[in-house]
N, C-alpha and C positions, 0 to 999 in steps of 0.2 A: 225426376232423377232417372237414371238408367242403371239397371242392377247389373252387377257382375263382379268378379272376383279380383280383377286387376284394373286400375285406373291408369291410362296411358297421360302420364304428368306433363309431357311435351305437348300434347295436344291441349290438355286442359289449362296448363300455363298460358298459352295463346289466348284461349277464351277469355281467361282471367284478365289479361293485359287489355282486351278489348272494353273492358268496363270502364275504362277511365280515358277522358279526353283532357289535354291540357290546354288550357286558356291561351290568350295571346301572352307573349314573352314570360310564358310559365309561371304567370302570376297566381294562378290558382287551379285546382284540380275539382272537378266535378263527376260524378258517377254516371257511366253508361249503362242504363237499364236495358234488358233485353225482353222482347214480346215472347210468346210461344212461338211466333213464326220465325222470329231470328234464331230462337233455339234450336228449331227443327232444321233450319238452313245450315247451322254448324254441324249438325249430322250428316247431311247431304253432301256438305263440303269436305267431311274428312276432320274437321276441328275437333268434333266430338265424335265417340263412338258410343253405340248401345251396351257396351260393356263398361263404360265409364260410369262410376258410382256418384252421380250427381243429380241434382233436382233444381228446378227453377222456382224460388220463392221471392215473391215480391219484385220480380224483374231481375234478381241475382242469380246466378249459377253458383250453387253451393255444393261442396264436397262433403259426403256423408261420412259417418264414423264406420270403421269396420264392424261386420256383424259377427259377435262373439256365438260361442256354442248355446247360451241359455237363450238369447234372442231368436238365434235360429231354431232350435228345437220348439219353442213355445210357439213361434209361428207354424210351423210345420203341424204340430199337435193341434192348435187351434184351428187350422182349415181343415184337417182331417176330420174333426168332430164337427164342426159347424156345418159343413156341406149337408150331412144327413138331416140335420135339425131343420134347416130351412127348406130342403128339398127344392121343388120348383117355384118356391114363394120368391127367390131371389138368386141372383148369379153372384157367387162368391169370387172375388179377386185377390190376389197375393201380390205384392210388390210390383204393381203395374200402375201406369199413368192414369191420373185423371186431370180434366182440365178445369180449374176453377174458374178463371177468367182469363184475360190476354196477358197476364203477368205472372200467373201461377200455374205450375203443373208439376205437383208433387207425386210420389208413389207411394202412398200408405201402405203399411205392412200387410193390413187385410181391410177389405171394403165390400159391403153388400149392396148391390146395385138391383134396380129394377128390372125385371127380366124384358129380354129383346130376343127376336129370332135369330138375329145375326150375332148377338153375343158382342156388341160393340165393335165389329170388324171395320165398319164405315166411318166411325168417329170416336174420340175419346168420350167417357161419362162426364157429365157435368154436374153441378149441384143439384138441379133437379131429377137427376137419375139416381142419386145417392139415398139410400136407407139409413146407412151407418158406417162410420170409418173408426178403425181400431188400430192404434200405434202400440207396439210393443217397445217399452222404454227400459233401457239399461243404463248404459252410459249417456243417452240421450233425453234422461227424463225432464232435466231442466227446460231444454229446448221444446220438447213435445208439449210442456205445461205451460209454456208462454207463447212462443212463436207460433206453434201449430194449432193451439187453442184460439189465438187471436184470429189466425187467418181462417180457420174452419169456420169460426162463428160470423165472421165479415162476409164470407162468401156463400152463406146460406146452408152450411152441412148441417142437417137437421139434428144429428146426433153422433157424438164422438166420443169413444173410450180410449183410456189409456191404462195399458197391461203395465203396473208399476212394479216391476221385478225386484228392485231394492227393497220395497217396503210390504212385497208379498200382498198387494190389493189391486182392485180394478176402480179406476174413476170414471165416472159416467157423467157428461156434459150434455143438457137439453135445455130446451126453452130458449130460443133466441129472441132478445128483444133488445132492440138499439144496437144491434151488430155486436151483441155480447150473449154468452150463455148465463141464463139467470139462474139456472139449478145444477149444483154440483153434488154428486153424492158418491161415498165410498162404499164398495162392496169387498167382503172378505171370503176366504175359503169356506165352502160349504152352502154359499149362498147362490141365488140364480139372478140373472139380469134378462129383462124382456125388453127387447128393442121397441121403441114407441110405434113404429111403422110396421113392425112384424111382431103383433100381439099374440100370436099363437107359437112363437118361438122363444122357449125358455133356455136360457144358455149358462151353463153351469161357470161359475167363477174359476173353479180350478183348471179348467182345460185352457184359460188364458193365462195362466201363470207358469213360471219354470219349475 
């Protein structure tokens, strides 16, 4: 997805029309899926802009929900508080692109990456670079608990947290086996969560909630 306040719907509509190809005599319709390389060529061609709020999920270009104040404020607070907790142990990214495979390039709300001297200026981070992904979920809660959970498990993201704003808690997903997270835990205000791959970093649940 590309973050921005306004989506150019004319360009996006054109991109959406490219998803489909009609068979002979119009007898059937099949999906046209995009790779990450197609996705970026659309930006180069002006079909998509970096200001368009879209992301590539399972080969489809999906428009994202608008970000409301609780979501926006929670992301800013969490980022502000997590950075000093992890220090130089991880790079903290906010609403930036990660490349999970050739068909998926989401932009999670917050992600913690293995340190690199170039801060990933030469390439997007991939699953092997990721310590943790955090999605802040308000109106997107069902989507983050189903589509995003499956996607992150299948592509090998080792740990995934959902800041569940409606229910005032955080869900933690770990222990991937057979492309599914086997352990799911709920954390509430006043508790701390320690990322599996960052054992020296205790993160208060309160900074992850609105």
